[in-house]
N, C-alpha and C positions, 0 to 999 in steps of 0.2 A: 871661821864659820863652822856651823854644824851641817854636815853633808851626809845624806843617806844615799847609799849606792845599792840598788837592787841588782842581783846577779854580780855582786862584787868579787866573787871568786872565779868568775869566768875569765876568758882571754882579755877582753877589753876592760872589764871591771877591775881585775887585779892590777893591771898596768896603771889605770887611772887612780885607784886607791893608793898605790905606792907613791905616785907623784904628789897627790894631795896630802898624804901623811907626811911626806918630806917637807911640804910647805906648811906644816903645823896646823892643819885643819883637824877638827874633831870628826871622826868618821864612824858611821854605823853601816854595817853590811848585812844585807839579808840574802841568803842563798840556800838552796836545798841540797847543794853538793852532788847533784845527779849527773852533771856534765862531766865528761871525761877530762881529767886533769884538775878539776876544781878543788879537790882535797889537797893536791900538791900545791896549788896556788895559795890556798889558805895557810898551809904550813909555811910557805915562803913568806907571806905577809906577817904571820905571827912571829917569825924569827927576826923580822926587821923592825916591827912597829907595835905600838899599843893602840887598840881600837876596839869598838864594840861589835859583836857578831851575834846574829840571830839565825839559827839553823831552822828555817821554815820554808815551806813551799809558798811561792808568791800568790798562788790562787786562794789560799786560806787566810784572807785578810783579818778575819775576826781573831785569829790566833796571834797577831802581832801588831794590830793597829794601835793599841794602848801604848805599846813601847815606842812607836813612832811619835805619837802625840807628846809623850814625856820627853823624848829627845828634842822635839821642836826644831826640825831641820830648817835651815835657811834655804837649802836647795835639795831637791831629789833628782838624782840621776837614775832614770829607770832603764836599766840595761838588761834585766832579766827577761828571758823569752825562749820560746821554741824557735830554733834558728835554721832548721833544714826544711827545704821544700819537700824532699822525699819523705821525711817523717810526717809532715802534715798530710800527705796523701794516705799514709798508713793509719793515722789516727786524727781525723779532722776535729773531733770534739775536744780532745786534749789540747790540740794546737789552738783552738779558739779560746779555751779557758785560760791558758797561759798568756797568750798574746793580747787578746781583746778584753776578756772579762776582767782580768787582774788590773789592766790599765784603767778601765772604767771605775773599778772599786777604789783605786788610789785617787783618781780625779774627784770622786765623791768625798773621800776623806779630806782632800784639799779644800773643796768647796764648803764643807760643813765645819771643819775644825782648824784648817791651816791655810787660810786664804792668802796670806802673804808669802807663803813658801813658793820659790821658783821651781820649775819642773822642766827637765830636759829629757827628751825621749830618743832612744835609739831605734829608728825606723829602718826601712830598706828600700832599695831601688825596685823591688818586686811590686811595690804599689802601682807601678806603671804598666804592669802586665807583661805579656810576651813581646809587645811592640811589633807585632806582625803587620800592622797597618802602615808601617814605614817602608821606604824603598831601600833595599840593600844592594850593595855592590860587592861582588866576590873578587878577592885578590888571591895571590899565590898562597899566602899564609894566614889571611884574616878576612873578615867582612868589615865593611864600613857602611854608614847610613847616609844616604844622599840628603844634603841640606842641613846636616847637624855636625858640621866639622868641629865645632867647639864642644860637642857633647849634648846630652839631654838636659834641657832646662826644667825648672820647677813648674812652668806653666803648661807643659804638655799634659794631655788628659790622663786621668787615672783610670786604669783598667786592671782591677785586682784579680788576676787569674791565679789559680791554685789556692787551696785552703790557706797556705802560708801567706800568700799575697793578700787574701781577703782578711785574715785575722790581723796582720800588721797594718794593713790599710785602714781597717775599722778603727784601730787604736789611734793611728795617725790622725784621722779625721775627727774623732772625738776630742782629741787634745786641742786641735785648732778651734773646734767649735766651743769648747769650754773656755778658751781664751776670749773668744768673741762674745759669748753670752753671759759668762760668769766672772770674767776678769782674771781667770787663772793665768799666772805669769809663766807661760810655757813656750818652749821651742822644740821643733822636730828636726832631727838630723836623719836624712834618708841616705843610708850608707851604701856604697858600692863594696867592692872586695877589699878586705883588710887582712893583713898578715903581719907576723912578727913574733917576738919572744913571748913566752907563756902561753902560746897557742898549741893545744894538743889536738891536732887535726884528725878528722875521720874521712871516710870515703865520700860522705855526702855533705861535709861542711869544712871549709878551710882548704880550698883546692890547692893553693900554692904549697902550704905546709905538707899536705898529703903526698903530692908528687915529689917533693923534696925528700920526704921520709922514704918513699919507695926507692928513689934513686940511691940514697945513702945506704940503704939495706942491701941493694944489689951490688954496690961498690964494695962494701965491707965483706960480703959473702962471695965476691968474685963470681956472681951469677948473672944471667941474662936479664936485662932490664926491660920489663914489659909495662907500658902505660895503657891501662884499660880506661877508655873514655866513652862518653855518650856523644854522638854526633861526629862531625868530621874534623874537629879540632881547630877550626877557624873562628869559633866564637870568641868574642873579645870582651874583656872587662878592664876598667881602669883600676889599678891596685894602689893601696895606700898603706904605708908602713905604720906600725902601731905608735911609734914615737910622735909622728905627725898628728895622729888622731888624739893622742893624749894632750898635746899642745892645744888643739882646738877646744877640747872640753875645758881645759884650764882657762882659756880665754872666755869661753861661754859663761862660766860661773860669775864673771864680772860684767857681763853684757847687760844692757837694758833693753835689748830687742826681745819682744814677746809676740806670741800669736803668729809665728812665721815658720815656714819650713825651708830647709836648705838641702840641696843635693851635695853629698860629701864623697869625695874620692880622690884618686891621684890625678884626675884630669887626663887630657889627651896625651901629654908628654909621658905619662906613666901608665900607658895601656899595653896590654899583652893579650895575644891569643894563646890557646893551649899549645899550639905548635911552636910558637915563638918562645914560650916558657921552656918547652922541652929542649930546644936548641941551646938556650942559655945554660940549662942544667948540664947538658952534654959538654959544653965548652968548659964550664967551671969544674966539673968532676972528671973530665976526660974519660967519658963513658959513652958507649953506643946504646941505642935503644930501638925498640919496635913499638908501634902503636896498634892497639886492637880497638877497632871502632865498633861501638854498639849503637842501638837506636837512640834517637834524640830523647832527652828527658821531656816529660810533659811540661808545658809552659816555660821552657827554657828560652832565654833571650839570646839571639844571635850576637847582639852587641849591646852592651851598656857601658857608656862612658859618661861620667857626670860632668855637666857644665858647672864649673865651680866659680864662675864670675860673681854670682850673687854673694856667696859667703866670703869671697876675697874682698869684695867692695864693702860689705856691711860689718864684717867681723875682723877685717884686716888679717886674714889667715890664708896661707897657701902651703902646699907640701914643700918640704925642704929635702927629704930623703929620696934619692932617685931609685927607680926600680932596681937598677944594678947594685946599688949600695944595700938596699933592703934585702935583696936576694942573698947577698954575701952574709948578712946578719942572720937570715933565716937558716942558711946552710950551717952556720956555726952553732946556732941554738939547737937545731935538730940533731946535729952530730954529738952533742953532749947528753942527749936524753938516754 
């Protein structure tokens, strides 16, 4: 198949591109190479494969839409985006243009010129807002949500707080609406936390990779390990290793499910609080640490665990890599950087 991947040099995009190229699909990647590590991921892909690459900003569709039409993709994986809530608070306009405006432009391209192309979108759990209307229970190392023991389902109300949540949520809803009103063959994946190889983490995006990097630096330098965090460290996310997510996208390109959104994550069995992650790192690296607590981030969720029953039942997918196995892989990857 002809498969277009926007943001194909990012963490998720490069891993998916590698898999699909190994499966002998024809791949076109669009990426502006501004994300930390994207140039390294492009070099890695170029060393392994032959594919088409367009070095463009996703916002400027007029500069690349003719090339998309000529490529005539069977599927578009729209992974390009502004991915950090903190960055969206610093520059809400850029956040909107990258996440919401670019998505609408691509949807219009599909509606007018490529109506048979399938469209899969990388959304986020932040479309559900900060979830402060739910009842939380505080435990020794984590919070839980009363009544949501299996995680957050897709039918909970949307409350798009923060510019990031609003921009991603707007794109998310446009995609579902274009499926309903124009027959665009689209699927939305609302991701929870993802980690794995090819992820070049920063302070405000890719939290597992970031803390692993800080721990390895301290270990190598024989220095004191300080974890600087926002909040009390009991906030929880379900975490998904990149290999499992790549397998999901591989399944999705063959699926006939359209006009539907799925919550995607590691589920209850693969959930971690910050404090629990720190203890795992301490155990694996045999290193002590201190935690420096700062104020809570605006619109942060105390808990997000995806209820993955819907995607399990409809796409026959579930995570295979445990948190412990994934963390070992992440430690190995970061140690080689």
